[in-house]
C-alpha positions as CSV (number, residue, x, y, z in Angstrom):
1,X,-80.0,-232.0,-109.3
2,X,-81.5,-233.7,-106.2
3,X,-81.7,-231.3,-103.4
4,X,-80.7,-233.5,-100.8
5,X,-77.4,-233.6,-102.7
6,X,-76.4,-230.6,-102.3
7,X,-73.6,-229.9,-99.8
8,X,-74.7,-228.1,-96.4
9,X,-74.2,-224.4,-96.6
10,X,-70.8,-223.8,-94.5
11,X,-71.4,-222.4,-91.3
12,X,-70.8,-218.3,-91.3
13,X,-67.5,-217.5,-89.9
14,X,-67.6,-215.5,-86.6
15,X,-67.1,-211.9,-86.9
16,X,-63.8,-210.9,-85.4
17,X,-64.0,-207.7,-83.2
18,X,-63.3,-204.4,-85.3
19,X,-59.7,-203.4,-84.1
20,X,-59.7,-200.1,-82.7
21,X,-58.8,-197.6,-85.2
22,X,-55.3,-196.1,-84.4
23,X,-55.0,-192.4,-83.2
24,X,-53.4,-189.9,-85.4
25,X,-50.2,-188.1,-84.7
26,X,-48.2,-185.5,-85.5
27,X,-46.0,-186.2,-88.5
28,X,-43.3,-184.8,-86.7
29,X,-44.2,-187.9,-84.1
30,X,-44.4,-190.5,-86.4
31,X,-41.1,-189.9,-88.3
32,X,-39.6,-189.7,-84.8
33,X,-41.1,-193.2,-83.6
34,X,-39.6,-194.6,-86.9
35,X,-36.6,-193.8,-85.8
36,X,-35.4,-191.5,-88.6
37,X,-34.8,-188.4,-86.6
38,X,-36.1,-186.3,-83.5
39,X,-39.0,-184.4,-83.7
40,X,-36.9,-181.2,-83.9
41,X,-34.8,-182.5,-86.7
42,X,-38.2,-183.7,-88.5
43,X,-39.8,-180.2,-88.3
44,X,-36.6,-178.8,-90.0
45,X,-37.1,-181.7,-92.5
46,X,-40.8,-180.4,-93.2
47,X,-39.5,-177.2,-93.8
48,X,-37.0,-178.1,-96.3
49,X,-39.3,-179.6,-98.3
50,X,-38.4,-183.1,-98.0
51,X,-41.6,-184.6,-96.2
52,X,-44.5,-185.5,-98.2
53,X,-48.0,-187.4,-97.4
54,X,-50.3,-189.3,-100.0
55,X,-48.0,-187.5,-102.5
56,X,-48.5,-183.9,-101.3
57,X,-45.3,-181.9,-100.0
58,X,-45.6,-180.7,-97.0
59,X,-45.1,-176.9,-95.7
60,X,-45.8,-177.1,-92.3
61,X,-45.2,-179.6,-89.2
62,X,-48.9,-178.9,-87.9
63,X,-50.2,-182.4,-90.0
64,X,-51.7,-185.5,-88.3
65,X,-51.2,-189.0,-90.1
66,X,-52.5,-192.5,-89.3
67,X,-50.7,-195.6,-90.6
68,X,-53.1,-195.6,-93.6
69,X,-51.4,-192.6,-95.1
70,X,-48.4,-192.7,-97.2
71,X,-45.6,-190.7,-95.4
72,X,-42.3,-190.6,-97.7
73,X,-39.1,-188.8,-96.9
74,X,-37.1,-187.7,-99.6
75,X,-39.0,-189.9,-101.8
76,X,-38.7,-193.3,-99.9
77,X,-41.7,-194.4,-97.5
78,X,-41.5,-194.2,-93.8
79,X,-40.3,-197.2,-92.2
80,X,-42.0,-199.4,-90.1
81,X,-41.6,-198.9,-86.3
82,X,-39.1,-201.4,-84.8
83,X,-38.7,-202.4,-81.4
84,X,-36.8,-199.6,-79.5
85,X,-33.1,-200.7,-79.1
86,X,-30.3,-198.6,-77.4
87,X,-26.5,-198.6,-78.0
88,X,-23.5,-197.2,-76.1
89,X,-20.8,-195.8,-78.1
90,X,-17.2,-194.7,-77.4
91,X,-17.2,-191.4,-79.5
92,X,-13.6,-190.3,-80.2
93,X,-12.4,-187.0,-80.7
94,X,-12.7,-185.2,-84.1
95,X,-16.1,-186.8,-85.6
96,X,-19.2,-184.5,-85.7
97,X,-22.8,-186.0,-84.3
98,X,-24.8,-185.0,-87.3
99,X,-26.3,-187.1,-90.2
100,X,-25.8,-184.5,-92.6
101,X,-22.9,-181.9,-91.8
102,X,-22.8,-178.8,-93.9
103,X,-18.8,-178.8,-93.9
104,X,-18.7,-182.6,-94.9
105,X,-16.6,-183.5,-92.1
106,X,-16.8,-187.1,-90.9
107,X,-19.0,-188.1,-88.5
108,X,-20.0,-190.7,-85.8
109,X,-22.7,-192.2,-87.8
110,X,-20.1,-193.1,-90.8
111,X,-18.3,-195.1,-87.9
112,X,-21.0,-197.7,-87.4
113,X,-19.8,-201.5,-87.8
114,X,-21.7,-203.5,-90.5
115,X,-25.1,-204.5,-90.0
116,X,-26.1,-201.8,-87.6
117,X,-29.7,-200.3,-88.4
118,X,-29.8,-196.6,-88.5
119,X,-29.8,-194.6,-85.4
120,X,-29.7,-191.3,-84.2
121,X,-27.8,-189.6,-81.0
122,X,-29.6,-189.1,-77.3
123,X,-27.9,-185.5,-77.2
124,X,-24.7,-184.7,-78.9
125,X,-21.1,-184.1,-78.2
126,X,-19.3,-181.8,-79.8
127,X,-16.3,-182.5,-82.6
128,X,-13.5,-182.2,-79.8
129,X,-15.8,-184.1,-77.2
130,X,-15.0,-187.8,-76.4
131,X,-16.8,-190.6,-74.7
132,X,-20.1,-191.9,-73.9
133,X,-22.7,-191.0,-76.7
134,X,-26.3,-193.0,-76.3
135,X,-27.3,-194.2,-79.8
136,X,-31.2,-195.4,-80.3
137,X,-33.3,-196.5,-83.2
138,X,-36.3,-194.9,-81.9
139,X,-37.0,-190.9,-81.7
140,X,-39.2,-191.0,-79.0
141,X,-36.9,-193.1,-76.9
142,X,-34.3,-190.2,-77.7
143,X,-36.6,-187.1,-77.0
144,X,-37.4,-188.8,-73.4
145,X,-34.1,-189.2,-72.2
146,X,-32.6,-185.6,-73.3
147,X,-35.1,-184.0,-71.3
148,X,-34.1,-182.3,-68.2
149,X,-37.1,-183.4,-66.3
150,X,-35.7,-186.8,-66.5
151,X,-33.4,-186.0,-64.5
152,X,-30.1,-188.2,-65.2
153,X,-27.0,-187.0,-64.6
154,X,-24.1,-186.5,-67.0
155,X,-21.0,-186.7,-65.9
156,X,-17.5,-185.5,-67.7
157,X,-13.8,-185.7,-66.9
158,X,-12.3,-182.1,-67.6
159,X,-8.8,-181.4,-68.3
160,X,-8.1,-177.5,-68.8
161,X,-5.4,-175.2,-68.6
162,X,-5.6,-172.6,-65.7
163,X,-5.7,-173.0,-61.8
164,X,-8.8,-173.3,-59.7
165,X,-9.6,-173.8,-56.1
166,X,-12.2,-176.2,-54.7
167,X,-14.3,-173.1,-52.8
168,X,-14.8,-171.8,-56.5
169,X,-16.1,-175.1,-57.4
170,X,-18.5,-175.8,-54.6
171,X,-20.1,-172.3,-55.6
172,X,-21.5,-174.0,-58.9
173,X,-24.0,-176.0,-57.0
174,X,-26.6,-173.2,-56.8
175,X,-26.1,-172.5,-60.8
176,X,-25.3,-169.4,-62.3
177,X,-25.7,-166.9,-65.4
178,X,-23.4,-166.5,-67.7
179,X,-23.7,-164.1,-70.5
180,X,-27.4,-164.2,-70.3
181,X,-27.7,-167.9,-70.4
182,X,-28.8,-169.4,-66.6
183,X,-27.3,-172.9,-65.6
184,X,-28.8,-175.0,-63.3
185,X,-27.1,-176.7,-60.2
186,X,-23.7,-178.3,-60.9
187,X,-21.4,-180.3,-59.5
188,X,-17.5,-180.0,-59.5
189,X,-14.9,-181.6,-57.8
190,X,-11.0,-180.4,-57.8
191,X,-9.0,-184.1,-58.9
192,X,-5.7,-182.9,-59.2
193,X,-3.4,-180.0,-60.5
194,X,-1.0,-181.6,-63.3
195,X,1.8,-179.0,-64.5
196,X,-0.3,-176.0,-65.9
197,X,-3.6,-178.0,-66.3
198,X,-6.3,-178.9,-63.8
199,X,-8.3,-182.3,-63.5
200,X,-12.3,-181.8,-62.9
201,X,-15.1,-184.2,-62.5
202,X,-18.2,-182.0,-63.6
203,X,-21.5,-183.2,-63.2
204,X,-24.7,-181.9,-64.6
205,X,-28.6,-182.3,-65.6
206,X,-29.4,-180.0,-68.4
207,X,-26.5,-180.5,-70.6
208,X,-27.0,-177.2,-72.7
209,X,-24.7,-176.2,-75.6
210,X,-21.2,-176.3,-74.6
211,X,-22.3,-176.2,-71.3
212,X,-19.1,-177.5,-69.7
213,X,-16.7,-175.2,-71.6
214,X,-18.7,-172.1,-71.2
215,X,-18.6,-172.7,-67.3
216,X,-14.7,-173.3,-67.3
217,X,-14.3,-170.3,-69.1
218,X,-16.3,-168.3,-66.5
219,X,-13.8,-169.8,-63.9
220,X,-10.9,-168.6,-66.0
221,X,-10.4,-172.1,-67.0
222,X,-9.7,-173.7,-70.9
223,X,-10.8,-176.7,-71.9
224,X,-8.3,-178.7,-73.8
225,X,-9.9,-182.3,-72.9
226,X,-13.3,-183.1,-72.4
227,X,-14.6,-186.7,-71.8
228,X,-18.0,-187.7,-70.9
229,X,-18.0,-190.8,-68.3
230,X,-21.6,-191.5,-67.8
231,X,-25.1,-190.2,-69.0
232,X,-27.6,-191.4,-66.1
233,X,-27.4,-195.1,-65.4
234,X,-25.0,-195.7,-68.2
235,X,-21.4,-195.5,-67.8
236,X,-18.4,-195.6,-70.4
237,X,-16.5,-198.0,-68.2
238,X,-14.2,-199.9,-70.1
239,X,-15.5,-199.6,-73.3
240,X,-13.3,-199.2,-76.2
241,X,-12.8,-195.9,-78.2
242,X,-14.7,-196.4,-81.5
243,X,-16.5,-199.4,-79.9
244,X,-20.6,-199.8,-79.8
245,X,-22.2,-201.9,-77.4
246,X,-25.9,-202.8,-77.4
247,X,-27.7,-202.5,-74.3
248,X,-30.1,-205.5,-73.3
249,X,-33.8,-205.1,-73.3
250,X,-34.2,-206.2,-70.3
251,X,-31.8,-203.7,-69.0
252,X,-33.9,-201.1,-71.2
253,X,-37.1,-202.2,-69.3
254,X,-35.6,-201.9,-65.7
255,X,-33.6,-198.5,-66.5
256,X,-36.2,-196.6,-68.8
257,X,-39.7,-198.1,-69.1
258,X,-39.3,-199.3,-65.5
259,X,-39.0,-195.7,-64.1
260,X,-41.0,-195.6,-61.6
261,X,-38.0,-196.6,-59.4
262,X,-36.5,-193.3,-60.0
263,X,-39.9,-191.4,-59.3
264,X,-39.8,-193.3,-55.8
265,X,-36.7,-191.8,-55.0
266,X,-34.5,-195.2,-55.7
267,X,-31.3,-194.2,-57.5
268,X,-30.9,-196.5,-60.6
269,X,-28.2,-199.0,-61.0
270,X,-25.3,-197.8,-63.6
271,X,-24.5,-199.8,-66.1
272,X,-21.2,-200.2,-68.1
273,X,-19.1,-199.7,-65.1
274,X,-16.7,-201.5,-62.6
275,X,-18.3,-203.9,-60.5
276,X,-18.8,-203.1,-57.0
277,X,-17.8,-205.3,-54.3
278,X,-21.2,-207.0,-53.1
279,X,-22.3,-206.7,-49.8
280,X,-21.1,-209.5,-46.9
281,X,-19.2,-209.9,-43.9
282,X,-16.1,-207.6,-43.2
283,X,-13.3,-210.0,-44.4
284,X,-15.3,-212.8,-45.3
285,X,-16.6,-213.9,-48.5
286,X,-19.0,-211.6,-50.6
287,X,-22.6,-211.9,-50.6
288,X,-24.0,-214.0,-53.8
289,X,-26.7,-212.0,-56.2
290,X,-30.0,-213.8,-55.6
291,X,-30.3,-214.8,-59.1
292,X,-26.9,-216.4,-59.3
293,X,-25.9,-214.5,-62.4
294,X,-22.8,-212.6,-63.5
295,X,-24.8,-209.5,-65.1
296,X,-25.7,-208.8,-68.4
297,X,-22.8,-208.2,-71.1
298,X,-24.4,-206.3,-73.2
299,X,-24.2,-202.9,-71.2
300,X,-21.0,-203.7,-69.9
301,X,-20.7,-204.8,-66.1
302,X,-23.8,-204.5,-64.2
303,X,-24.1,-204.2,-60.4
304,X,-21.5,-201.3,-60.9
305,X,-21.7,-198.0,-58.5
306,X,-24.9,-196.8,-58.0
307,X,-25.5,-193.2,-59.5
308,X,-25.7,-190.0,-57.4
309,X,-28.6,-189.7,-54.8
310,X,-31.3,-187.4,-56.5
311,X,-31.9,-184.5,-54.5
């Protein structure tokens, strides 16, 4: 063949920059980021022999993995990580907050609406406790919001049998020790006495196991109804019992990823509560929002009362 008839050789494809290799991470963290469970639960699953890496069943959580490794839980590959999402859920009394209950009791996760992805809870509520429960598909987000260092206030409405005076509740502001357990500062207000019961509003930041009930017992009260009405900036508001409401990505960015406002001493806006009257001239027309919008319905009614000022 005539050499001149040959097609010119294709120009070499420019080399693409090599992608930065993924950093190894602890297996429990990888499972949490995939939204399967919390880190703590991941470690328990590993100890139970439910997790394998590249076909080898793990016996310790002290293992690091990369995206190149095949991680399987109960024989199923680890799902790809999705965008972090967050929901408000009005938990009714009588449901446990667990994916696996040794007594086979009905769980909040059995009550999720059709099409809801697999989620985990941010903290837990006792079976008889009702009210606001935050749910997420991201274990790392759950871990972040559960940490006391986040500084978010958990607020409860409490009905308890017995009598108590406000001075006894004021004494809780410096914290207390109950049966060898140290509890941090607690804000408590006596709302009303109703027959043989009192109604209280109790606010705390740690959320230790059965903390509200133990403190009330210390005061000589027996809790017979417990409702969580807020968790940080997120409010139970008018959310119907058993209902689930997704928090918008905008609010997640503002309240969680944009945590700098809190570090700078500014309280975050509460989400899901009743709207607060915008500032304006006394007796005049309320001032309009700068963006002219009514708010994000995905979290209830933004623009509600501001969270308690951080100390």
